[in-house]
N, C-alpha and C positions, 0 to 999 in steps of 0.2 A: 695701609695708610702710612705715608712718610711723615717723619717728624723733622722739625728744624734743627740745624746744626750751627753752632757758633763758627764764625769765620776768622775771628781774631780776638786777642785779649786787649780790652780797652784800658784797663787799669790793673796794676799789681800793688799789693800792700806788703809792707814790712812794718815791724814794731820796734820802738825804741823808747826807753824810759826818759832819756835826755834828748829832747827835741832840738835844743840849741846845738848840741854836738852833731846831731844828725844833719841839721840844716847847714852847718859849717862844712861838714864833710861833703855832702852832695852838691853844694854850690862851689866850694873851693877846689876840692880834689876831682870830683866827677864832672864839674862844669855845667850842672843843670840849673835851670831857672825856676825860682819859686813862683807858683801861680796862685797859691792860697795858703793861708796860715791861720790857725786859731790857737792862741796861746795856751799851752798845756795840753792840747788835744791832738793836733795834727799839723803837718806841713806837707804840701803837695808840690810835685815837680813835673815839668813838661819835658818830654822826650820828643824826638821827631815823629814817632808814631806811638802814642800811648802816654799814660800818666803813671808816675810812681807816687804812691800814697805812703807816708810814714806816719803811723799813729802811735800815740802813747797808749799802751795796752790797758792801763788802769782807767784812763779817761773814757775809752770807747766801750767799757763794760757798763757805763752809766747811761741810761736812756737820755736822749737829747731833750725830751720834753717839748720839742718843737713839732706841732701837728702838721706844719707845712713841709717838713723834711723828716719823715718818720723812719729814718735809717735804723735797722735793727742793731742791737748791741753786738759787739764782737771784740775779739782780742786774742792774742796768742802769747805764750811764754816760751822762752828759749829762742835760739837763733833760727831765723828763716833763711831762705835761699832765693837769689835772683840772678839771672844770667843776662848780660848785655851782649849784643851782637857786634862783632868787629871783624875786619879782614886780618889775615895773618900779619901783615906789615903794621896794621894799626895795633895789634896786640903787642908787638915789639915796642911801639911808641908808648902804649899804656904801661908796660913793665917799667920803662925808664921814668915815666911821669910818676908812677906810684912810688918808686924808689926815691925820687927827689923829694917826695912828701913823707918819707920815712914810713910808708905803709908796707909791712912785710908781705911778701909773696908766699902763700902757703903751699901752692903746687902749680906746676906748669908742665903740660905734657900733651902728646898727640894721642887721640883716641884711636881705636883700631881702624876706623874709617879714614884716618888721616887728619881729622879736624883738630885744631889747636885749642886748648883751654888754659886760662890763667885764673887762679883763685886767690882771694884776699878777703879781708873782713872790714866792715864798717865799724864805727865806734861802739855800736850796740852789740857787736859780735855776730851780726848777720853775715852769712857766707855769700860773698859776691863772686861772680864768675864773668869773665869776658871770653867769648868763644866765637869761632867761625860759624856762621849760620849753617854751613854744610854738616855740622854736627848732627843735625836732625834731618838730613836729606834722605829721602826714601826712594 
């Protein structure tokens, strides 16, 4: 018997204690549009393909109490990681853009397969990467 296989990631989650700082960063620096917000609990952003969820980890450990949306509790502590896709020339533009916003670049290098990655952090300390999609070419 064969079993189903996921074909894509629909949403990815990061956690931040300060949702206002996260919202400011992801809208102002990263250029993402807010599509949903619940004060003190979460802020969600739309990308071309997929959704970035940023949750307050303390709030998501509390059951919602809403029987119509019985999302299980969740949360994480410590920095997470997320990688955005970009071409090599777009990575150059991102480096300049991040520098203009005084966002320190933690690392920038070419992987053994030649794909470029650029690393930096959001205000919550999450490790963000912008990399060429060929990083995961097989």
